[in-house]
C-alpha positions as CSV (number, residue, x, y, z in Angstrom):
1,M,-14.9,-22.1,16.2
2,S,-17.2,-21.7,19.2
3,E,-18.4,-18.4,20.6
4,R,-16.9,-19.3,23.9
5,D,-13.4,-19.8,22.3
6,V,-13.6,-16.5,20.5
7,A,-14.8,-14.7,23.6
8,A,-11.9,-16.2,25.6
9,K,-9.4,-15.1,23.1
10,A,-10.8,-11.5,23.1
11,D,-10.6,-11.6,27.0
12,E,-6.9,-12.6,26.7
13,V,-6.2,-9.7,24.4
14,R,-7.9,-7.2,26.7
15,E,-6.0,-8.6,29.7
16,A,-2.7,-8.4,27.9
17,L,-3.3,-4.8,26.7
18,A,-4.4,-3.8,30.2
19,E,-0.9,-4.6,31.4
20,R,0.5,-1.8,29.2
21,E,0.6,1.8,30.4
22,S,-0.6,3.0,27.0
23,V,-0.8,2.0,23.4
24,L,-1.1,3.6,19.9
25,I,-2.9,1.5,17.3
26,A,-1.9,1.7,13.7
27,F,-5.5,2.3,12.6
28,S,-6.8,1.9,9.0
29,G,-10.4,1.7,9.9
30,G,-10.6,-1.9,8.6
31,V,-12.0,-4.7,10.6
32,D,-8.6,-5.9,12.1
33,S,-7.3,-2.6,13.4
34,S,-10.9,-1.6,14.5
35,V,-11.1,-4.7,16.7
36,V,-7.7,-4.0,18.2
37,A,-8.8,-0.4,18.8
38,A,-12.1,-1.5,20.5
39,L,-10.3,-4.1,22.7
40,A,-7.6,-1.5,23.6
41,H,-10.1,1.2,24.4
42,E,-12.0,-1.1,26.6
43,A,-8.8,-2.2,28.4
44,L,-7.1,1.2,28.7
45,G,-9.7,3.9,28.2
46,D,-8.0,7.2,27.3
47,D,-4.6,5.6,27.3
48,A,-5.4,3.9,24.0
49,V,-5.1,6.1,20.9
50,A,-5.9,5.2,17.3
51,C,-3.6,6.7,14.6
52,T,-4.1,6.8,10.9
53,A,-1.2,7.7,8.6
54,K,-2.4,9.8,5.6
55,S,-0.4,9.5,2.4
56,E,-1.0,9.4,-1.4
57,T,-1.8,5.7,-1.2
58,L,-4.7,6.1,1.2
59,P,-8.0,6.9,-0.5
60,D,-9.9,9.9,1.0
61,A,-12.9,7.6,1.5
62,E,-10.9,5.2,3.7
63,L,-9.6,8.1,5.8
64,D,-13.2,9.3,6.3
65,D,-14.2,5.7,7.3
66,A,-11.3,5.5,9.8
67,R,-12.5,8.8,11.4
68,R,-16.1,7.5,11.5
69,V,-15.2,4.1,13.0
70,A,-12.9,5.7,15.7
71,E,-15.9,7.8,16.7
72,E,-18.1,4.7,16.8
73,I,-15.6,3.0,19.1
74,G,-15.1,6.1,21.2
75,I,-11.4,6.1,20.9
76,E,-9.2,9.2,20.4
77,H,-8.1,9.4,16.7
78,L,-4.9,11.0,15.5
79,T,-3.9,11.6,11.9
80,V,-0.3,11.9,10.8
81,E,1.1,12.5,7.3
82,F,4.0,11.2,5.3
83,S,4.7,10.4,1.6
84,E,5.8,7.0,0.3
85,L,6.8,8.8,-2.9
86,D,9.8,10.3,-1.1
87,N,11.3,6.8,-1.0
88,P,12.8,5.7,-4.4
89,D,12.7,2.1,-3.3
90,F,8.9,2.3,-2.9
91,V,8.5,4.2,-6.2
92,A,10.4,1.5,-8.0
93,N,7.6,-0.9,-7.1
94,D,9.6,-4.1,-6.7
95,D,8.5,-7.2,-4.9
96,D,9.2,-5.5,-1.5
97,R,7.0,-2.4,-2.1
98,C,4.8,-3.3,0.9
99,Y,7.9,-3.7,3.1
100,H,9.1,-0.2,2.2
101,C,5.6,1.2,2.7
102,R,4.9,-0.5,6.0
103,T,8.3,0.5,7.3
104,M,7.6,4.2,6.6
105,R,4.0,4.1,7.9
106,L,4.9,2.3,11.1
107,G,7.9,4.7,11.5
108,R,5.5,7.6,11.6
109,M,3.4,5.7,14.2
110,Y,6.4,5.4,16.5
111,E,7.2,9.1,16.1
112,A,3.6,9.9,17.0
113,A,3.8,7.6,20.0
114,R,7.0,9.2,21.2
115,D,5.5,12.6,20.9
116,R,2.6,11.5,23.1
117,G,4.7,9.6,25.5
118,I,2.9,6.3,24.5
119,E,4.6,3.1,25.5
120,A,3.8,0.7,22.6
121,V,2.6,0.6,19.0
122,C,0.0,-2.1,18.0
123,D,-1.2,-3.2,14.6
124,G,-4.0,-5.4,13.3
125,T,-2.1,-8.3,11.9
126,N,-4.2,-11.5,12.6
127,A,-3.3,-15.2,12.7
128,S,-4.5,-15.7,9.1
129,D,-2.1,-13.2,7.6
130,P,1.2,-15.1,7.7
131,G,-0.3,-17.9,5.6
132,E,-1.6,-15.7,2.7
133,G,1.4,-15.8,0.4
134,H,4.0,-13.1,-0.3
135,R,3.5,-10.6,2.6
136,P,6.7,-8.5,2.8
137,G,4.9,-6.0,5.0
138,L,4.9,-8.5,7.8
139,R,8.7,-8.3,7.8
140,A,8.5,-4.7,8.7
141,V,6.2,-5.4,11.6
142,E,8.7,-7.9,13.0
143,E,11.7,-5.7,12.5
144,L,10.1,-2.8,14.2
145,E,8.8,-5.0,17.0
146,V,5.2,-3.8,16.6
147,L,2.8,-5.5,18.9
148,S,0.2,-7.7,17.0
149,P,-2.2,-8.8,19.7
150,L,-4.5,-10.7,17.3
151,L,-1.6,-12.7,16.0
152,A,-0.1,-13.2,19.4
153,H,-3.4,-14.7,20.6
154,D,-4.0,-16.8,17.5
155,I,-7.1,-14.9,16.4
156,T,-8.0,-15.6,12.8
157,K,-9.7,-13.4,10.3
158,E,-13.0,-15.2,10.8
159,E,-12.7,-14.8,14.5
160,V,-11.8,-11.1,14.1
161,R,-15.1,-10.6,12.3
162,A,-17.0,-12.4,15.1
163,I,-15.4,-10.1,17.7
164,A,-16.4,-7.1,15.5
165,D,-19.9,-8.4,15.5
166,D,-19.9,-8.7,19.3
167,Y,-18.9,-5.0,19.5
168,D,-21.5,-4.2,16.9
169,L,-18.9,-2.5,14.7
170,S,-20.1,-1.3,11.3
171,V,-17.0,-2.7,9.6
172,A,-17.6,-6.3,10.8
173,D,-18.2,-7.4,7.2
174,K,-16.1,-4.8,5.4
175,P,-14.0,-6.3,2.6
176,S,-10.3,-5.9,2.8
177,M,-9.0,-2.8,1.2
178,A,-5.3,-2.6,0.4
179,C,-3.6,0.7,-0.3
180,L,-3.9,2.3,-3.8
181,S,-0.3,1.2,-4.8
182,S,-1.5,-2.4,-4.9
183,R,-3.4,-1.5,-8.1
184,I,-0.2,-0.8,-10.0
185,P,1.6,-3.9,-11.4
186,T,5.0,-4.8,-9.9
187,G,7.8,-3.1,-11.8
188,L,5.7,-0.2,-13.0
189,E,6.6,3.0,-11.1
190,V,4.2,4.3,-8.5
191,T,3.4,7.9,-9.3
192,E,1.0,10.4,-7.9
193,E,-0.7,10.5,-11.3
194,R,-1.4,6.8,-11.3
195,L,-2.5,6.8,-7.7
196,S,-4.9,9.7,-8.3
197,R,-6.5,8.2,-11.4
198,V,-7.0,4.8,-9.6
199,E,-8.7,6.6,-6.7
200,R,-11.0,8.6,-9.0
201,A,-11.8,5.4,-11.0
202,E,-12.7,3.4,-7.9
203,T,-15.0,6.2,-6.7
204,I,-17.5,5.4,-9.4
205,L,-17.6,1.7,-8.4
206,R,-18.2,2.7,-4.8
207,T,-20.9,5.1,-6.0
208,W,-22.6,2.4,-7.9
209,G,-22.7,0.2,-4.8
210,F,-20.1,-2.4,-5.7
211,E,-18.6,-4.0,-2.5
212,Q,-15.5,-5.9,-3.5
213,F,-13.6,-4.3,-6.3
214,R,-10.3,-3.0,-7.7
215,V,-9.3,-0.9,-10.6
216,R,-5.8,-2.0,-11.7
217,D,-3.7,0.5,-13.6
218,H,-1.7,-1.1,-16.5
219,D,0.0,2.1,-17.6
220,G,-3.1,3.8,-18.9
221,L,-5.3,0.7,-19.3
222,A,-7.8,0.3,-16.5
223,R,-8.6,-3.3,-15.6
224,I,-11.8,-3.4,-13.4
225,E,-12.2,-6.3,-11.1
226,V,-15.4,-7.0,-9.2
227,A,-16.5,-9.9,-7.1
228,P,-17.8,-12.8,-9.2
229,E,-21.3,-12.4,-7.8
230,E,-21.3,-8.8,-9.0
231,L,-20.1,-9.4,-12.5
232,D,-23.6,-9.3,-14.0
233,R,-24.1,-5.8,-12.5
234,A,-20.7,-4.7,-14.0
235,L,-22.1,-5.7,-17.5
236,D,-25.2,-3.5,-17.0
237,T,-25.2,-1.1,-20.0
238,D,-25.8,2.0,-17.9
239,F,-22.8,1.2,-15.7
240,V,-20.7,0.3,-18.7
241,R,-21.3,3.7,-20.2
242,A,-20.7,5.5,-16.9
243,A,-17.5,3.6,-16.2
244,R,-16.1,4.1,-19.6
245,D,-16.7,7.9,-19.6
246,H,-15.7,8.4,-16.0
247,L,-12.5,6.4,-16.3
248,K,-11.5,8.1,-19.5
249,D,-12.0,11.5,-17.8
250,A,-9.8,10.2,-14.9
251,G,-6.9,9.8,-17.4
252,F,-7.2,6.2,-18.6
253,D,-6.7,5.5,-22.3
254,H,-8.6,2.1,-22.3
255,V,-11.2,0.6,-19.9
256,T,-11.6,-3.2,-19.5
257,L,-13.4,-5.7,-17.3
258,D,-11.5,-8.7,-15.9
259,L,-13.8,-11.7,-16.5
260,H,-12.0,-13.7,-13.7
261,G,-13.4,-11.2,-11.2
262,Y,-11.8,-9.8,-8.2
263,R,-8.6,-11.6,-7.0
264,T,-6.1,-10.4,-4.4
265,G,-2.6,-9.9,-5.6
266,S,-3.5,-10.2,-9.3
267,V,-0.8,-7.6,-10.3
268,S,1.8,-8.8,-7.8
269,P,4.4,-11.6,-7.7
270,A,3.1,-15.1,-8.6
271,A,3.5,-16.2,-5.0
272,E,1.0,-13.5,-3.9
273,A,-1.6,-14.1,-6.6
274,G,-3.2,-17.0,-4.8
275,T,-6.3,-18.2,-6.6
276,D,-4.9,-17.7,-10.1
277,A,-1.3,-18.9,-9.5
278,D,-1.5,-21.1,-12.6
279,A,-2.6,-18.3,-14.9
280,G,0.1,-17.3,-17.4
281,D,0.8,-14.0,-19.0
282,D,-0.9,-15.1,-22.2
283,D,-4.2,-15.9,-20.5
284,L,-7.2,-13.8,-21.5
285,L,-7.8,-11.7,-18.4
286,V,-9.7,-8.8,-19.9
287,D,-12.5,-8.2,-22.3
288,D,-12.7,-4.6,-23.7
289,V,-16.4,-4.4,-23.3
290,F,-16.2,-0.8,-22.3
291,A,-14.7,0.1,-25.7
292,Q,-18.1,-0.7,-27.3
293,D,-21.0,1.6,-27.9
294,Y,-24.2,0.5,-26.3
295,P,-27.7,1.7,-27.2
296,M,-29.5,3.7,-24.6
297,R,-31.8,1.6,-22.4
298,K,-35.5,2.4,-22.9
């Protein structure tokens, strides 16, 4: 990947967007949608609008980030609301949960676009996404005919981050952050109680400065995943005590640490699990270190 190639692809996206009368970007505040928003704003000015759909599966911290990044870009930012929990197919949490979620979320984007007289809806799907295993949400993008300019111009995740660097976006190195329902194992119903306690649990990891993490909700058992390079910090006795007490207060019965570290799709279908596709149900995934009592550090 050369800087010239990336710059040429970014130019192509800007030129394609400039041919549109107006666009609404499905905007999470992550690096992909932020790059699309920055390119669209440069191409169309006030005729480009970023829109974030607020629901029970979106952490408040992510909505705050989206607002901040939209201001950083200088693009108008809309917020619409909906509830995935109104859809029993989503609540059932089968293999197509992301399809149901994305269909509803993008449906609200189209409603917002129609209300504003906006011609097209864009999203941040990039050229690396289709090759990342079980991705039912991409089917919704195709069925609804959402524009995916990064995908259309073969811009990979690595190249997205390079473009974000060129725009000096604060989210250029931001780790991917899937919605809260991804923390609930497939087949276990998605409920407001489970989503709420996951969000409260992840707040403490964010507060302690962890960068790549998840708290998986196994029906009352919290399984903490952090990036392998952060595992030593997760075993710090002060953090252990704080995590145990905070997560118990959030409504979990047991608190565990996954010794494999953070892995995408680790509670989803095997095809989505990726790095641990060979791990069986009997593998030791967790060590209940947070159930122990640790002496106070002196």
